[in-house]
C-alpha positions in Angstrom: 0.0 0.0 0.0 1.2 3.4 -0.9 2.1 6.0 1.8 0.4 9.4 1.8 1.5 12.9 0.7 0.8 15.4 3.5 0.7 19.1 2.4 2.1 20.8 5.4 1.5 24.6 5.9 4.2 26.9 7.1 4.1 30.1 9.1 3.7 33.4 7.2 6.5 34.9 9.4 9.0 33.2 11.7 7.6 35.1 14.6 4.1 33.5 14.4 4.8 29.8 15.1 1.6 29.7 17.2 -0.4 29.9 13.9 0.5 26.3 13.0 -2.0 23.9 14.7 -0.5 21.4 17.2 -1.8 18.4 15.4 0.5 19.1 12.4 3.5 18.7 14.7 2.3 15.3 15.6 1.9 14.3 12.0 5.3 15.7 11.0 6.9 13.6 13.9 6.1 10.5 11.9 7.4 11.7 8.5 10.9 10.8 7.4 11.0 12.4 3.9 10.2 16.0 3.1 10.0 17.8 -0.2 10.7 21.5 0.4 10.9 24.8 -1.3 14.0 25.8 0.5 16.2 23.3 2.5 17.5 26.0 4.9 14.1 27.4 5.6 12.6 24.0 6.1 15.2 22.9 8.5 14.9 26.1 10.5 11.1 25.8 10.7 11.2 22.1 11.8 13.7 22.9 14.5 11.6 25.9 15.7 8.5 23.9 16.1 10.4 21.2 18.0 9.9 18.3 15.7 11.4 15.0 17.0 11.1 12.1 14.6 11.1 9.0 16.7 14.0 10.4 18.7 15.9 11.5 15.6 17.0 15.1 14.9 16.1 17.2 11.9 19.6 16.5 10.5 18.7 12.9 10.2 15.7 13.4 8.0 15.7 13.2 4.3 15.0 16.4 2.2 14.4 17.1 -1.4 14.3 20.6 -2.8 11.4 21.2 -5.3 12.0 23.5 -8.2 9.1 24.8 -10.3 10.8 23.4 -13.4 11.2 19.8 -12.0 10.5 17.2 -14.7 8.3 14.0 -14.3 11.3 11.8 -13.6 12.4 14.1 -10.7 9.0 14.2 -9.2 8.7 10.4 -9.4 12.0 10.1 -7.6 10.8 12.5 -4.8 7.6 10.4 -4.4 9.4 7.0 -4.3 9.2 6.7 -0.6 5.4 7.0 -0.7 5.3 4.3 -3.4 7.2 2.1 -1.0 4.6 2.7 1.8 6.1 5.6 3.7 4.3 8.9 4.4 6.1 12.0 3.0 5.5 15.7 3.5 5.4 18.7 1.1 6.5 21.9 3.1 6.2 25.3 1.7 8.4 28.3 2.6 5.4 30.2 3.8 1.7 29.5 3.9 -0.1 26.6 2.3 1.7 24.3 -0.1 0.7 24.3 -3.8 -0.9 27.8 -3.4 1.2 30.5 -5.1 4.2 28.1 -4.9 5.7 25.3 -7.0 4.2 22.4 -5.0 1.2 21.9 -7.3 3.4 19.9 -9.8 4.3 17.4 -7.1 0.7 17.1 -6.0 -0.4 16.4 -9.6 2.3 13.8 -9.9 1.1 12.1 -6.7 -2.4 11.9 -8.1 -1.1 10.3 -11.3 0.7 7.7 -9.1 -2.3 6.9 -7.0 -0.8 8.4 -3.9 -3.4 9.8 -1.5 -3.0 13.6 -0.9 -3.8 15.0 2.5 -3.9 18.9 2.8 -3.5 20.1 6.4 -5.0 23.3 7.8 -2.8 26.3 8.2 -2.4 30.1 7.5 -2.8 31.3 3.9 -2.2 35.0 3.4 -4.5 35.0 0.3 -7.5 33.5 2.1 -6.9 35.6 5.2 -6.8 38.8 3.1 -9.9 37.8 1.3 -11.8 37.0 4.7 -10.7 40.4 6.0 -11.4 42.5 2.9 -15.2 42.7 3.0 -15.3 41.8 -0.7 -17.1 38.9 -2.4 -16.0 35.5 -1.0 -18.5 33.7 -3.2 -16.6 34.5 -6.4 -12.9 35.4 -6.4 -9.6 34.8 -8.3 -6.0 34.8 -7.3 -4.1 36.0 -10.3 -0.6 35.9 -8.9 1.9 38.5 -10.0 1.1 41.3 -12.5 3.5 42.4 -15.3 6.7 44.2 -14.0 6.6 47.1 -16.4 4.2 49.9 -15.7 2.3 50.1 -19.0 1.4 46.4 -19.4 0.7 46.3 -15.6 -1.9 49.2 -15.9 -3.4 47.3 -18.9 -3.7 44.1 -16.8 -5.3 46.1 -14.0 -7.9 47.5 -16.2 -8.7 44.0 -17.4 -9.0 42.8 -13.8 -11.2 45.8 -13.0 -13.6 45.0 -15.8 -13.8 41.4 -14.6 -14.5 42.4 -11.1 -17.3 44.7 -12.3 -18.8 42.3 -14.8 -18.8 39.2 -12.5 -18.7 40.8 -9.1 -15.5 38.7 -8.6 -12.8 39.7 -6.2 -9.4 39.9 -7.9 -6.4 39.1 -5.6 -2.8 39.6 -6.5 0.7 40.0 -4.9 4.0 41.7 -5.8 7.6 41.3 -4.9 7.8 43.4 -1.6 10.3 45.9 -2.9 7.8 46.8 -5.7 4.7 47.3 -3.5 4.8 51.1 -3.8 5.1 51.0 -7.5 2.2 48.7 -8.0 0.0 50.7 -5.7 0.8 53.8 -7.7 -0.3 52.0 -10.8 -3.5 50.7 -9.2 -4.5 54.2 -8.1 -3.7 55.6 -11.6 -5.4 52.9 -13.6 -8.6 52.0 -11.7 -11.9 53.9 -11.4 -12.5 56.0 -8.3 -15.5 53.9 -7.1 -13.6 50.6 -7.2 -12.7 49.1 -3.8 -9.1 48.2 -3.0 -8.0 46.1 0.0 -4.4 46.3 1.1 -3.6 43.5 3.5 -0.1 43.9 5.1 1.9 41.8 7.5 -0.8 39.2 7.9 -0.6 37.3 11.3 2.1 39.7 12.6 1.5 42.2 15.4 1.8 44.9 12.7 -0.9 43.4 10.7 -3.1 45.9 8.7 -6.1 45.1 6.6 -7.9 48.1 5.1 -10.4 48.4 2.3 -11.3 51.7 0.8 -12.4 53.1 -2.5 -9.7 54.1 -5.0 -10.8 57.6 -4.5 -10.2 57.5 -0.8 -6.8 55.7 -1.2 -5.7 58.5 -3.7 -6.3 61.1 -0.9 -4.3 59.2 1.6 -2.1 56.5 0.1 0.1 54.3 2.4 3.7 55.1 2.1 5.2 52.2 4.3 4.6 49.1 2.1 8.3 48.8 0.9 9.6 45.3 1.7 6.5 44.2 3.6 4.4 41.2 2.6 1.2 42.6 1.0 -1.9 41.0 -0.7 -4.0 43.3 -2.8 -7.7 42.7 -3.5 -9.7 44.7 -6.0 -13.5 44.5 -6.2 -16.8 46.4 -6.6 
């Protein structure tokens, strides 16, 4: 019988270990093989939550780093332990595996191999931002990163705005933290005054801020402290 692939959530910030439910630590303690986004970050997280695997230290566990360009043969190799009857874990760098990270390719491969996939409950900045936004949670889309250059980014924002208006669908997106101020400037320039924008910053941290205002209101008093902070943007009617 095949083992299971557990999808293990990580903290959104190293200061918020308490956001990981205790039952996850119990599950991790019986997993020998981990597929991770970053070996260094994975080791640090497992040490911080105090994982002991049948008396063994983190250094005695097996780790594979998952790249978004991993081919089928590599994915099969990573899943081999599950095919031999052992449980394995997929651990993201932050938040929930396979959501805005490369883990989905491994999950798809597990389904093809007949390996049971078990997602575990944990923090997701995208879902938490949506919950706190006051926008439609009945219809929403996470569209990832927008174009880097300003002109195509404004065009994309216009497209997302039209979709939000037409379908009453919340549009969620993120940006590399050091470009947060630039994307905010483009949002305020490209979108109509009546559209609503939620800016969700530092989710789960003591400095957390989730604020929803109209574009017109944000133009009058835009935040100037988003640089290098984790932000989720949500655009809606």
